[in-house]
C-alpha positions in Angstrom: 0.0 0.0 0.0 1.6 3.3 -1.1 1.0 6.7 0.5 -1.0 9.1 -1.7 1.0 11.9 -3.3 -1.8 14.6 -3.3 -3.3 16.5 -0.4 -6.8 15.3 -1.2 -5.6 11.7 -1.5 -3.8 11.9 1.8 -6.9 13.3 3.6 -9.0 10.5 2.1 -6.4 8.0 3.0 -6.3 9.1 6.7 -10.1 9.3 6.8 -10.4 5.8 5.5 -8.0 4.3 8.0 -8.7 6.4 11.1 -11.8 4.4 12.5 -10.0 1.1 11.9 -6.9 2.3 13.7 -9.1 3.5 16.6 -10.7 0.1 16.8 -7.4 -1.7 16.7 -5.7 0.5 19.3 -8.6 0.3 21.8 -9.4 -3.4 21.0 -9.7 -6.3 23.4 -7.4 -6.4 26.4 -9.2 -9.3 28.1 -8.3 -11.8 25.4 -5.1 -13.3 24.1 -3.5 -11.1 21.4 -2.7 -12.9 18.2 0.2 -11.6 16.0 -1.4 -11.0 12.6 0.4 -10.8 9.3 0.8 -7.4 7.7 -1.9 -8.2 5.1 -4.4 -9.4 7.7 -3.8 -6.4 10.0 -4.3 -3.9 7.1 -7.4 -5.8 6.0 -8.8 -5.7 9.6 -8.2 -1.9 9.8 -9.9 -1.3 6.4 -12.8 -3.6 7.2 -13.5 -1.8 10.6 -13.1 1.5 8.9 -15.5 0.8 6.1 -18.2 -0.6 8.5 -17.8 2.4 10.8 -17.9 4.9 8.0 -21.0 3.3 6.4 -22.9 3.3 9.7 -21.7 6.9 10.3 -22.8 8.0 6.9 -26.3 6.4 7.5 -26.5 8.3 10.8 -25.5 11.6 9.1 -28.1 10.8 6.3 -30.8 10.8 9.0 -29.5 14.1 10.3 -29.7 15.4 6.7 -33.3 14.3 6.4 -34.3 16.0 9.7 -32.4 19.3 9.0 -32.2 19.6 5.2 -31.6 23.4 5.2 -28.8 23.3 7.8 -26.7 20.5 6.2 -24.8 20.1 2.9 -26.6 18.9 -0.2 -24.9 15.6 -0.9 -26.6 15.2 -4.2 -25.2 18.6 -5.5 -21.8 17.7 -4.1 -21.7 14.5 -6.1 -23.1 16.1 -9.3 -21.0 19.3 -9.3 -18.2 18.8 -6.7 -16.0 21.7 -7.8 -18.6 24.4 -7.9 -20.4 23.2 -4.8 -17.2 22.9 -2.8 -16.2 26.4 -3.9 -19.4 27.9 -2.4 -19.9 25.6 0.6 -16.4 24.4 1.6 -16.9 25.4 5.2 -20.1 23.4 5.8 -18.8 20.4 3.8 -15.6 20.4 5.8 -17.5 20.4 9.1 -19.8 17.8 7.7 -16.9 15.6 6.8 -15.2 16.0 10.2 -18.4 15.2 12.0 -18.9 12.1 9.9 -15.3 11.0 10.6 -15.6 11.7 14.3 -18.8 9.7 14.5 -17.2 6.8 12.6 -14.2 6.9 15.0 -16.6 6.9 18.0 -18.5 4.0 16.6 -15.2 2.1 16.0 -14.2 2.8 19.6 -17.6 1.7 20.9 -17.3 -1.5 18.8 -13.9 -2.3 20.3 -15.0 -1.7 23.8 -18.2 -3.7 23.4 -16.2 -6.7 22.3 -14.5 -6.8 25.7 -17.7 -7.0 27.7 -19.0 -10.1 29.4 -22.4 -9.7 27.6 -20.7 -9.8 24.2 -18.7 -12.9 25.3 -21.9 -14.6 26.4 -23.5 -13.9 23.0 -20.4 -15.1 21.1 -20.4 -18.3 23.1 -24.2 -18.8 22.8 -25.9 -21.6 20.9 -26.9 -19.4 18.0 -23.2 -18.2 17.5 -21.9 -21.7 17.9 -24.2 -22.9 15.1 -22.3 -20.6 12.6 -18.8 -21.6 13.7 -16.8 -24.1 11.7 -16.8 -27.3 13.7 -13.4 -28.5 12.4 -11.6 -25.5 14.0 -10.2 -26.0 17.5 -9.8 -22.8 19.4 -6.6 -22.6 21.5 -5.8 -20.4 24.4 -2.1 -19.8 25.4 -1.0 -21.6 28.6 0.0 -18.3 30.2 -3.5 -16.9 29.7 -5.0 -20.0 31.4 -2.6 -19.7 34.3 -2.8 -16.0 34.9 -6.4 -15.0 33.9 -8.8 -17.2 35.9 -12.4 -16.9 35.0 -13.4 -16.4 38.6 -11.6 -13.0 38.4 -14.4 -11.7 36.2 -16.8 -11.8 39.1 -14.5 -11.7 42.1 -11.1 -10.1 42.0 -8.2 -12.5 42.7 -4.5 -12.2 43.4 -2.3 -14.4 41.2 0.6 -15.7 43.3 3.5 -17.2 41.2 6.4 -19.4 42.0 8.9 -19.3 39.1 11.7 -22.0 38.9 14.5 -21.0 36.6 16.9 -23.3 34.7 19.5 -23.1 37.6 16.8 -24.1 40.1 16.5 -20.6 41.7 12.8 -19.9 42.7 11.2 -16.5 42.6 8.0 -16.0 44.5 5.6 -13.0 44.3 2.4 -11.6 43.0 1.9 -11.4 39.3 1.9 -7.8 38.0 1.9 -8.1 34.2 2.4 -10.8 31.5 2.7 -10.9 27.8 -0.7 -11.4 26.2 0.5 -12.7 22.9 -1.2 -15.9 21.7 2.1 -17.3 20.3 4.0 -19.6 22.7 7.6 -18.3 22.4 10.6 -17.9 24.6 10.6 -14.1 24.4 7.5 -13.7 26.4 8.0 -11.9 29.7 6.2 -11.6 33.0 6.7 -9.3 36.0 6.2 -9.7 39.7 5.4 -7.0 42.2 6.9 -6.6 45.6 7.3 -8.3 48.0 9.5 -10.7 45.9 11.3 -13.6 47.5 14.3 -15.4 45.9 15.0 -18.9 47.0 18.4 -20.3 46.2 19.4 -23.9 46.6 21.8 -24.5 49.6 25.3 -25.7 48.8 24.5 -28.9 50.7 21.9 -29.8 48.1 18.6 -31.6 48.8 15.4 -29.6 49.1 16.7 -26.8 51.3 16.7 -23.2 50.1 18.1 -20.0 51.3 15.4 -17.3 51.1 16.1 -13.6 50.4 13.7 -10.7 50.1 14.7 -8.8 47.0 15.2 -5.0 47.3 13.0 -4.3 44.2 9.6 -3.0 43.5 9.2 -5.0 40.3 10.9 -8.1 38.9 10.8 -9.2 35.2 11.8 -12.5 33.7 11.8 -14.0 30.2 10.2 -17.3 29.4 13.5 -18.7 28.1 14.9 -18.6 31.6 11.9 -20.4 33.2 11.9 -24.1 33.9 8.4 -24.3 35.3 5.8 -22.1 37.0 3.4 -22.8 39.9 0.4 -20.6 40.3 -2.1 -20.0 43.1 -5.2 -17.9 42.9 -6.0 -16.1 46.1 -9.3 -14.2 46.5 -8.7 -10.6 47.5 -10.5 -9.9 50.8 -13.1 -7.1 50.8 -12.2 -4.0 52.9 
């Protein structure tokens, strides 16, 4: 996709992509994030933009019907664009900006709606299941299953993590953040928040450990350094 080389083309290019970019940037944060190909990402942005712009244009058409004297004449704009723009460029500009703002607002609302529990119940309902391809098995990354218990949707929980590294050092603490990518790869990271305890095997061997409270507010570790993880979900007591 090449960038337009004229001012009008650039304006139309930005207007076409703006709602889709809003939808992508404010999209789901309660679901695993897949890493799309460049083609799929561009197609997703354009698709969201087109849907948002079409709905926004329909909404502005209703406004045009209700207030015909106070809004631009779209028919004249299409038939005689140059002469009509010359005489009504201010109202057309405001009309275009209002349509674009409405489209971006709709795209934002669309992305926020997709993160709600009500939308998830609908997408997992019997009617939605009837339209899904039966041969496809939906997978969820292991980290998402470990760190995002469903019980947390109704009652907040604290995710306590014991991380054992390749050299058998254990780090214990409360989970602060983790990589939401759907791909299982060694560059994923997670962070713990204080208090963070480091358990180091004693020189004598066996199951004994020397414990040390780390002087750190946050601690980050890459998946490539982790041997295994133990997770415990603790319900946060009400104040």
